[in-house]
TIZAPA-493359 format. One record per residue (C-alpha): residue in one letter; chain; z negated, y, x. Coordinates in pm, 1 decimal, decimal comma. Example, Ala and Ser with C-alpha at 12.3 -4.5 7.8 and 13.67 -1.06 7.14 Angstrom:
// TIZAPA-493359
+------+-----+----------+----------+----------+
! type ! mol !        Z !        Y !        X !
+------+-----+----------+----------+----------+
!    A !   A !   -780,0 !   -450,0 !   1230,0 !
!    S !   A !   -714,0 !   -106,0 !   1367,0 !
+------+-----+----------+----------+----------+
// end
This chain:
// TIZAPA-493359
+------+-----+----------+----------+----------+
! type ! mol !        Z !        Y !        X !
+------+-----+----------+----------+----------+
!    M !   A !     28,5 !     -3,7 !     22,8 !
!    M !   A !    114,1 !    360,4 !    117,6 !
!    K !   A !   -201,3 !    615,0 !    166,5 !
!    R !   A !   -175,3 !    902,3 !    -47,7 !
!    T !   A !    -92,7 !   1208,6 !    192,5 !
!    A !   A !     -2,2 !   1553,3 !     58,1 !
!    R !   A !    333,3 !   1472,7 !    300,3 !
!    N !   A !    402,4 !   1128,3 !     99,0 !
!    I !   A !    367,6 !   1331,6 !   -194,3 !
!    L !   A !    571,8 !   1561,0 !   -148,7 !
!    Q !   A !    833,0 !   1346,4 !     -7,3 !
!    G !   A !    830,7 !   1158,3 !   -325,2 !
!    M !   A !    916,2 !   1484,5 !   -526,7 !
!    Y !   A !   1238,9 !   1526,7 !   -299,5 !
!    D !   A !   1312,0 !   1148,4 !   -336,1 !
!    S !   A !   1280,3 !   1172,9 !   -715,8 !
!    K !   A !   1588,6 !   1267,3 !   -959,1 !
!    P !   A !   1630,3 !   1645,3 !   -932,6 !
!    P !   A !   1418,8 !   1885,5 !  -1167,7 !
!    N !   A !   1784,4 !   1971,5 !  -1342,6 !
!    S !   A !   1858,6 !   1624,1 !  -1438,4 !
!    K !   A !   1875,9 !   1527,6 !  -1814,7 !
!    P !   A !   1807,9 !   1151,8 !  -1928,6 !
!    P !   A !   2078,4 !    983,7 !  -2130,2 !
!    N !   A !   2127,4 !   1058,9 !  -2489,9 !
!    S !   A !   1850,0 !   1410,6 !  -2450,6 !
!    K !   A !   1866,2 !   1684,4 !  -2698,6 !
!    P !   A !   1841,0 !   2005,8 !  -2625,1 !
!    L !   A !   1488,5 !   2151,7 !  -2667,1 !
!    D !   A !   1402,8 !   2423,7 !  -2920,1 !
!    K !   A !   1277,3 !   2686,2 !  -2708,1 !
!    P !   A !    995,3 !   2900,6 !  -2812,9 !
!    K !   A !   1044,4 !   3264,5 !  -2943,2 !
!    R !   A !    980,6 !   3487,4 !  -2695,0 !
!    M !   A !    674,1 !   3754,3 !  -2773,4 !
!    D !   A !    836,1 !   4099,4 !  -2821,9 !
!    I !   A !    747,2 !   4332,6 !  -2520,5 !
!    H !   A !    552,1 !   4568,7 !  -2729,2 !
!    E !   A !    314,7 !   4300,2 !  -2855,7 !
!    Y !   A !    282,0 !   4137,1 !  -2543,6 !
!    Y !   A !    105,0 !   4465,9 !  -2393,8 !
!    L !   A !    -49,1 !   4562,3 !  -2711,1 !
!    R !   A !   -204,6 !   4213,9 !  -2701,8 !
!    M !   A !   -298,1 !   4309,4 !  -2318,6 !
!    A !   A !   -493,8 !   4593,3 !  -2420,5 !
!    L !   A !   -692,1 !   4397,1 !  -2704,2 !
!    L !   A !   -807,5 !   4188,4 !  -2409,1 !
!    A !   A !   -882,3 !   4490,4 !  -2207,8 !
!    K !   A !  -1101,4 !   4641,5 !  -2483,4 !
!    E !   A !  -1321,1 !   4321,9 !  -2450,8 !
!    R !   A !  -1455,1 !   4475,7 !  -2121,3 !
!    S !   A !  -1543,0 !   4786,4 !  -2317,6 !
!    T !   A !  -1918,7 !   4907,2 !  -2309,7 !
!    C !   A !  -1927,5 !   5186,6 !  -2592,0 !
!    N !   A !  -2153,1 !   5109,7 !  -2869,6 !
!    R !   A !  -1933,2 !   5295,7 !  -3122,0 !
!    R !   A !  -1610,7 !   5146,8 !  -3061,0 !
!    S !   A !  -1417,3 !   4950,5 !  -2836,5 !
!    V !   A !  -1032,7 !   5042,0 !  -2688,3 !
!    G !   A !   -832,9 !   4880,8 !  -2460,5 !
!    T !   A !   -528,3 !   5070,7 !  -2311,2 !
!    V !   A !   -214,4 !   4941,8 !  -2074,4 !
!    L !   A !     -9,2 !   5182,9 !  -1921,1 !
!    T !   A !    352,1 !   5077,4 !  -1798,3 !
!    N !   A !    661,7 !   5200,1 !  -1640,2 !
!    N !   A !   1026,4 !   5222,5 !  -1730,1 !
!    K !   A !   1072,7 !   4900,6 !  -1627,7 !
!    N !   A !    795,2 !   4785,6 !  -1834,2 !
!    R !   A !    565,2 !   4669,6 !  -1552,8 !
!    V !   A !    196,3 !   4774,4 !  -1587,1 !
!    V !   A !     86,0 !   5033,8 !  -1346,2 !
!    S !   A !   -290,5 !   5069,8 !  -1478,6 !
!    I !   A !   -524,9 !   4902,7 !  -1768,5 !
!    G !   A !   -823,0 !   5088,4 !  -1903,8 !
!    Y !   A !  -1091,2 !   5026,2 !  -2116,6 !
!    N !   A !  -1392,2 !   5282,6 !  -2272,2 !
!    G !   A !  -1747,2 !   5292,1 !  -2159,6 !
!    V !   A !  -1961,0 !   5522,4 !  -1945,6 !
!    P !   A !  -1877,2 !   5643,2 !  -1577,0 !
!    S !   A !  -1960,9 !   5356,7 !  -1311,0 !
!    G !   A !  -2345,4 !   5339,9 !  -1230,8 !
!    R !   A !  -2491,0 !   5455,7 !  -1573,5 !
!    I !   A !  -2642,3 !   5244,0 !  -1803,5 !
!    H !   A !  -2401,0 !   5116,6 !  -2046,9 !
!    C !   A !  -2436,4 !   5242,9 !  -2377,7 !
!    I !   A !  -2421,8 !   4853,2 !  -2533,9 !
!    N !   A !  -2798,5 !   4811,5 !  -2347,2 !
!    S !   A !  -2936,2 !   5134,7 !  -2420,7 !
!    P !   A !  -2712,9 !   5361,8 !  -2671,3 !
!    C !   A !  -2627,9 !   5762,2 !  -2594,3 !
!    L !   A !  -2670,6 !   6019,8 !  -2836,0 !
!    G !   A !  -2294,1 !   5996,8 !  -3022,3 !
!    A !   A !  -2327,9 !   5590,3 !  -3045,2 !
!    N !   A !  -2405,2 !   5639,6 !  -3437,9 !
!    G !   A !  -2147,3 !   5905,9 !  -3488,5 !
!    E !   A !  -1888,4 !   5902,2 !  -3743,5 !
!    S !   A !  -1527,4 !   5775,0 !  -3588,0 !
!    G !   A !  -1351,9 !   6045,4 !  -3498,1 !
!    K !   A !  -1651,3 !   6319,7 !  -3471,5 !
!    D !   A !  -1931,5 !   6439,1 !  -3215,2 !
!    L !   A !  -1700,6 !   6319,7 !  -2926,4 !
!    D !   A !  -1910,2 !   6572,1 !  -2710,1 !
!    M !   A !  -2219,5 !   6352,0 !  -2794,9 !
!    C !   A !  -2034,2 !   6025,3 !  -2678,2 !
!    E !   A !  -2064,2 !   5963,9 !  -2283,9 !
!    A !   A !  -1774,3 !   5709,7 !  -2290,4 !
!    I !   A !  -1486,8 !   5780,8 !  -2078,7 !
!    H !   A !  -1189,3 !   5653,6 !  -2317,3 !
!    A !   A !   -957,6 !   5391,0 !  -2271,7 !
!    E !   A !   -662,2 !   5655,3 !  -2172,5 !
!    I !   A !   -847,7 !   5841,3 !  -1928,2 !
!    S !   A !   -969,9 !   5541,4 !  -1784,9 !
!    A !   A !   -621,8 !   5375,9 !  -1747,1 !
!    I !   A !   -469,2 !   5720,8 !  -1653,0 !
!    A !   A !   -765,3 !   5756,0 !  -1330,5 !
!    A !   A !   -669,3 !   5459,2 !  -1196,5 !
!    C !   A !   -315,6 !   5500,5 !  -1199,4 !
!    A !   A !   -158,2 !   5538,1 !   -850,0 !
!    D !   A !    112,3 !   5795,1 !   -986,7 !
!    I !   A !     86,2 !   5931,0 !  -1294,3 !
!    D !   A !    473,3 !   5986,7 !  -1278,7 !
!    D !   A !    535,2 !   5642,5 !  -1327,6 !
!    I !   A !    353,0 !   5623,6 !  -1659,0 !
!    H !   A !    638,3 !   5572,5 !  -1918,7 !
!    N !   A !    434,5 !   5375,2 !  -2207,1 !
!    A !   A !     94,5 !   5374,8 !  -2348,9 !
!    Y !   A !     -5,0 !   5071,1 !  -2500,8 !
!    S !   A !   -363,0 !   5101,5 !  -2716,9 !
!    T !   A !   -546,1 !   4935,6 !  -2961,4 !
!    V !   A !   -638,0 !   5279,5 !  -3141,4 !
!    S !   A !   -414,6 !   5569,6 !  -3153,3 !
!    P !   A !   -520,7 !   5843,3 !  -2916,2 !
!    C !   A !   -750,3 !   6127,5 !  -2978,8 !
!    I !   A !   -651,0 !   6486,9 !  -2926,9 !
!    H !   A !   -838,9 !   6467,3 !  -2568,9 !
!    C !   A !   -606,3 !   6160,8 !  -2484,6 !
!    V !   A !   -282,3 !   6318,8 !  -2569,8 !
!    K !   A !   -342,6 !   6597,5 !  -2433,2 !
!    A !   A !   -391,7 !   6390,6 !  -2094,4 !
!    L !   A !    -81,9 !   6178,3 !  -2117,1 !
!    L !   A !    111,2 !   6490,6 !  -2234,8 !
!    A !   A !     25,4 !   6585,2 !  -1833,2 !
!    T !   A !    178,4 !   6250,9 !  -1733,5 !
!    S !   A !    559,4 !   6132,3 !  -1766,4 !
!    C !   A !    447,8 !   5897,5 !  -2034,0 !
!    Q !   A !    729,2 !   5899,0 !  -2344,5 !
!    N !   A !    588,2 !   5649,6 !  -2580,2 !
!    I !   A !    257,3 !   5583,1 !  -2736,0 !
!    Y !   A !    196,0 !   5241,5 !  -2925,3 !
!    F !   A !   -115,2 !   5125,8 !  -3057,7 !
!    I !   A !   -207,9 !   4926,6 !  -3336,2 !
!    E !   A !   -489,4 !   5114,8 !  -3543,7 !
!    E !   A !   -480,2 !   5500,7 !  -3670,6 !
!    Y !   A !   -744,1 !   5737,6 !  -3507,4 !
!    P !   A !   -880,2 !   6016,1 !  -3750,9 !
!    H !   A !   -705,2 !   6263,2 !  -3557,6 !
!    S !   A !   -395,6 !   6360,2 !  -3756,5 !
!    Y !   A !   -328,8 !   6674,3 !  -3481,6 !
!    S !   A !   -290,9 !   6420,6 !  -3198,4 !
!    I !   A !     14,1 !   6314,0 !  -3363,1 !
!    E !   A !    158,4 !   6658,9 !  -3433,2 !
!    M !   A !     79,9 !   6751,0 !  -3091,1 !
!    W !   A !    277,9 !   6439,6 !  -2901,3 !
!    L !   A !    580,6 !   6492,2 !  -3166,7 !
!    N !   A !    599,3 !   6849,7 !  -3090,1 !
!    N !   A !    631,1 !   6730,0 !  -2747,2 !
!    N !   A !    967,9 !   6521,5 !  -2800,7 !
!    R !   A !    781,3 !   6233,3 !  -2747,4 !
!    N !   A !    760,8 !   5877,7 !  -2946,4 !
!    W !   A !    475,0 !   5761,7 !  -3141,4 !
!    N !   A !    482,4 !   5433,7 !  -3274,9 !
!    H !   A !    214,3 !   5258,0 !  -3507,3 !
!    Y !   A !    247,3 !   4864,2 !  -3450,7 !
!    S !   A !    154,6 !   4584,6 !  -3666,2 !
!    L !   A !     44,8 !   4256,4 !  -3515,5 !
!    G !   A !    -26,8 !   4037,4 !  -3836,0 !
!    E !   A !   -335,5 !   3953,1 !  -4024,8 !
!    E !   A !   -437,7 !   3753,6 !  -3703,8 !
!    Y !   A !   -565,8 !   4089,4 !  -3524,8 !
+------+-----+----------+----------+----------+
// end
């Protein structure tokens, strides 16, 4: 019996039939449907929001360039080194959505992603679990971002107006019932 070594295993791989050879009478496999690129990045944003330390709302953001490559990811939470709001709620933790933002200590997901981006001129798309607030829209307008994709509407209607008045695209995206 031959000893199983990495060399013997690899040699056996090269001695076998090439990977593209098909068995006789084989049927072509049905290819699974490829996920839409916007859904893909929005699902990444959903995963990023799981890192949020904000007691009020969890948000995740993914920034991509014009070639649909990720340039940065962010989630909301207090600045590094501070006690997390989920452990000791800040003064804004129980505020109404869209209000008392000055009482909240969390850095928003969009701002976190922009701050971690190597070059803000590479940003073309922002994918976020929630549409950006007015402050985040202003920050995104200072970048080369042209498109915002989001799942849930945030109660800052002026954000939409400001973004669209700058000839940029605002896209509410549904992931279906499983979200």
